[in-house]
C-alpha positions as CSV (number, residue, x, y, z in Angstrom):
1,M,0.0,0.1,0.0
2,G,1.3,3.5,-0.8
3,Q,1.3,6.5,1.4
4,L,-2.3,7.4,2.5
5,I,-3.4,11.0,2.6
6,A,-6.5,11.9,4.5
7,H,-8.5,14.3,2.2
8,R,-9.8,17.3,4.0
9,G,-9.0,15.1,7.1
10,W,-10.7,11.8,7.6
11,S,-13.8,13.4,5.8
12,G,-15.5,10.0,5.5
13,K,-15.9,9.8,9.2
14,A,-16.2,13.5,10.3
15,P,-17.2,16.8,8.5
16,E,-14.6,17.7,5.9
17,N,-11.9,20.2,6.9
18,T,-12.8,20.5,10.5
19,L,-10.6,19.8,13.6
20,A,-12.7,16.9,14.2
21,A,-11.7,15.2,10.9
22,I,-8.0,16.4,11.3
23,E,-7.9,14.8,14.9
24,L,-9.3,11.5,13.6
25,A,-6.7,11.4,10.9
26,L,-3.9,12.1,13.4
27,E,-4.9,9.1,15.7
28,E,-4.6,6.7,12.8
29,P,-1.1,5.6,12.4
30,K,-1.7,4.1,8.8
31,I,-2.5,7.6,7.7
32,T,0.8,9.3,6.7
33,S,-0.7,12.9,5.7
34,I,-3.5,15.3,5.9
35,E,-4.7,17.4,3.2
36,I,-6.7,20.6,3.8
37,D,-8.0,23.4,1.7
38,V,-7.5,27.2,2.4
39,H,-9.2,30.3,1.7
40,Q,-9.1,33.6,3.3
41,S,-11.6,35.7,5.3
42,K,-12.6,39.2,4.6
43,D,-10.2,40.5,7.3
44,G,-7.2,38.5,5.7
45,I,-7.2,35.4,7.9
46,P,-6.5,31.9,6.2
47,V,-9.3,29.8,7.0
48,V,-9.9,25.9,6.3
49,I,-12.8,25.3,4.0
50,H,-13.0,23.8,0.5
51,D,-15.8,25.8,-1.3
52,H,-15.5,29.5,-2.2
53,R,-19.0,29.7,-0.6
54,V,-19.9,28.6,2.9
55,D,-23.4,27.2,1.8
56,R,-22.5,23.6,1.4
57,T,-20.7,22.7,4.5
58,T,-22.3,25.2,7.1
59,D,-25.5,26.6,8.0
60,G,-24.6,30.0,6.6
61,S,-24.5,31.4,3.0
62,G,-22.3,33.7,1.0
63,Y,-18.6,33.8,-0.1
64,V,-15.9,33.1,2.4
65,M,-14.1,36.4,1.3
66,D,-17.2,38.4,2.3
67,L,-17.2,37.2,5.7
68,T,-15.0,38.2,8.6
69,L,-13.3,35.6,10.6
70,A,-15.8,36.4,13.7
71,E,-18.7,35.8,11.1
72,L,-17.3,32.6,9.9
73,K,-16.7,31.3,13.4
74,K,-20.4,31.7,14.3
75,L,-21.3,29.1,11.6
76,D,-22.1,25.6,12.2
77,A,-19.8,23.5,10.2
78,G,-20.6,20.1,11.6
79,S,-24.3,19.4,11.7
80,W,-24.9,19.0,8.0
81,F,-22.7,15.9,8.2
82,D,-24.0,14.4,11.4
83,P,-26.1,16.0,14.3
84,A,-23.1,14.4,16.6
85,F,-20.7,17.1,15.2
86,T,-23.2,20.1,15.7
87,G,-21.1,23.1,16.7
88,E,-18.1,22.3,14.8
89,Q,-16.4,25.4,13.5
90,I,-14.5,26.4,10.4
91,P,-11.0,26.3,11.6
92,T,-8.2,28.8,10.9
93,L,-5.1,27.6,9.5
94,E,-3.3,28.7,12.5
95,E,-5.5,26.2,14.7
96,V,-4.7,23.5,12.2
97,L,-1.0,24.0,12.3
98,E,-0.9,24.0,16.0
99,L,-2.8,20.8,16.2
100,V,-0.6,19.0,13.6
101,R,2.5,20.6,14.5
102,G,5.2,17.7,14.9
103,K,2.8,14.9,14.3
104,K,2.0,14.2,10.6
105,N,2.8,16.0,7.1
106,L,0.2,18.6,5.9
107,L,-0.7,19.3,2.4
108,I,-2.2,22.8,2.2
109,E,-4.3,23.5,-0.9
110,L,-4.4,27.2,-1.8
111,K,-7.8,28.0,-3.2
112,Q,-6.4,30.9,-4.9
113,M,-8.0,31.9,-8.2
114,A,-6.5,34.6,-10.5
115,G,-5.3,36.7,-7.4
116,L,-8.7,36.4,-5.7
117,Y,-7.2,36.6,-2.2
118,E,-4.7,39.2,-1.9
119,G,-1.5,38.3,0.2
120,L,-2.8,34.7,0.6
121,E,0.5,33.1,-0.2
122,A,2.5,35.3,2.2
123,N,0.1,34.9,5.1
124,V,0.0,31.2,4.7
125,L,3.8,31.0,4.7
126,T,4.3,33.2,7.5
127,L,2.2,31.1,9.7
128,I,4.0,27.9,8.6
129,Q,7.2,29.7,9.6
130,N,5.7,31.0,12.9
131,F,5.0,27.5,13.9
132,N,8.4,26.0,12.5
133,T,6.5,23.5,10.4
134,E,8.4,24.2,7.0
135,S,9.6,20.6,6.9
136,Q,5.9,19.1,7.4
137,C,4.1,21.3,5.0
138,S,3.6,21.2,1.3
139,L,1.5,23.8,-0.6
140,I,-0.5,22.6,-3.4
141,S,-2.7,24.5,-6.0
142,F,-4.3,24.4,-9.4
143,D,-3.3,28.0,-9.5
144,H,0.3,27.6,-10.7
145,K,0.9,31.3,-10.6
146,S,0.1,31.2,-6.9
147,L,2.8,28.4,-6.4
148,K,5.4,30.6,-8.2
149,T,4.5,33.4,-5.8
150,C,5.1,30.9,-2.9
151,L,8.6,30.1,-4.6
152,A,9.6,33.6,-4.4
153,F,8.4,34.1,-0.8
154,N,9.9,31.0,0.6
155,P,11.6,28.4,-1.6
156,E,12.1,26.1,1.4
157,V,8.5,25.1,1.5
158,K,7.7,22.2,-0.9
159,R,5.3,23.0,-3.8
160,T,3.0,20.5,-5.3
161,L,1.3,21.2,-8.7
162,V,-2.4,20.0,-9.1
163,M,-3.4,19.1,-12.5
164,L,-6.5,17.7,-14.2
165,G,-6.3,15.8,-17.6
166,S,-3.2,14.6,-19.5
167,P,-0.8,17.8,-19.5
168,L,1.8,18.3,-22.2
169,L,5.1,19.6,-21.2
170,L,4.7,18.2,-17.7
171,V,8.3,18.2,-16.7
172,D,8.8,21.9,-17.9
173,Q,5.8,22.8,-15.7
174,V,7.2,21.0,-12.8
175,N,10.7,22.5,-13.2
176,E,9.2,26.1,-13.7
177,I,8.2,26.4,-10.0
178,G,10.7,23.6,-8.6
179,A,7.8,21.5,-7.4
180,S,8.6,18.3,-5.6
181,A,5.5,16.5,-6.5
182,V,2.5,16.5,-9.1
183,S,-1.2,16.0,-8.0
184,M,-3.3,14.1,-10.5
185,H,-6.8,12.6,-10.6
186,H,-6.4,8.8,-10.5
187,Q,-8.2,8.3,-14.0
188,Y,-5.3,10.1,-15.8
189,V,-2.5,8.2,-14.3
190,D,-0.7,5.9,-16.4
191,E,2.6,4.1,-16.8
192,E,4.1,6.8,-19.2
193,M,3.4,9.7,-16.7
194,I,4.8,7.8,-13.8
195,S,7.9,7.1,-15.6
196,I,8.3,10.7,-16.9
197,L,7.9,12.0,-13.2
198,K,10.2,9.2,-11.9
199,N,12.9,10.2,-14.4
200,N,12.6,13.9,-13.2
201,G,12.7,13.0,-9.5
202,T,9.3,14.1,-9.0
203,D,6.7,12.5,-6.7
204,L,3.2,11.6,-7.7
205,I,0.0,12.2,-5.6
206,V,-3.4,10.6,-6.8
207,W,-6.7,11.8,-5.9
208,T,-9.5,11.1,-4.9
209,V,-9.2,7.4,-4.3
210,D,-12.0,5.9,-2.4
211,Q,-12.2,2.4,-3.8
212,K,-9.9,-0.5,-3.5
213,A,-9.9,-1.3,-7.2
214,E,-8.9,2.5,-8.1
215,A,-6.0,2.1,-5.6
216,D,-4.9,-1.4,-6.9
217,R,-4.8,0.0,-10.6
218,V,-2.7,2.7,-9.6
219,L,-0.4,0.9,-7.2
220,R,0.4,-1.8,-9.9
221,F,2.5,0.8,-11.6
222,N,4.4,1.8,-8.4
223,Q,3.7,0.8,-4.9
224,G,5.2,4.0,-3.5
225,I,2.5,6.4,-4.9
226,A,0.8,8.5,-2.6
227,L,-3.1,8.2,-2.3
228,T,-5.5,10.8,-1.4
229,T,-8.6,9.5,0.1
230,N,-11.8,10.3,2.0
231,H,-12.0,6.6,3.1
232,P,-8.6,5.5,4.1
233,E,-10.1,2.5,6.1
234,R,-11.3,1.0,2.7
235,L,-7.7,0.9,1.0
236,W,-5.8,-1.0,3.9
237,V,-8.1,-3.9,4.0
């Protein structure tokens, strides 16, 4: 079995991107890393939530960027998943780093989109530095310009390109921002791509693998591939 990355925390057992989901992932030794998503509040605080809007995963409505941290903290981010998690809040990145520090690796997806969040990269990297978690963290994003901004701000924190589809000039894109890894949907992973990345010394992360058959198909190419999953318990059986 390759490395297991808990997607948005252990989101199959607790509401995604909450401290409850992250704590569950921290407690399971078979989970090697945790992936979270980061937006920025109206008052410039990095917060952990997947969507640009709060509607799907809280009892509120509106865009994250239009709400202050105080307003975001009033929202219930747990009861939509199960009444047992009523009162679970949207965490700040600071809270997550404090919880995870010294325990497991953390993949932080920057939900930047064409410069939507001013200063997001600098704010995230400053928090990583403040908690001395540079060696634990990797910044990931579909917005490759955002990752290049991270490279300029602090080249010591690892960067991972997230891609969808079958990209051309893959190595050129990796080398442009000095990425340590590429994150790719499992449907697009094949032997040729794995060989190209291996020859370039670039790791591969595959998402989102929730079925054993999907994992087996990818791992037959290379047992060391990291698998991002909502249901890690399905993959180690």
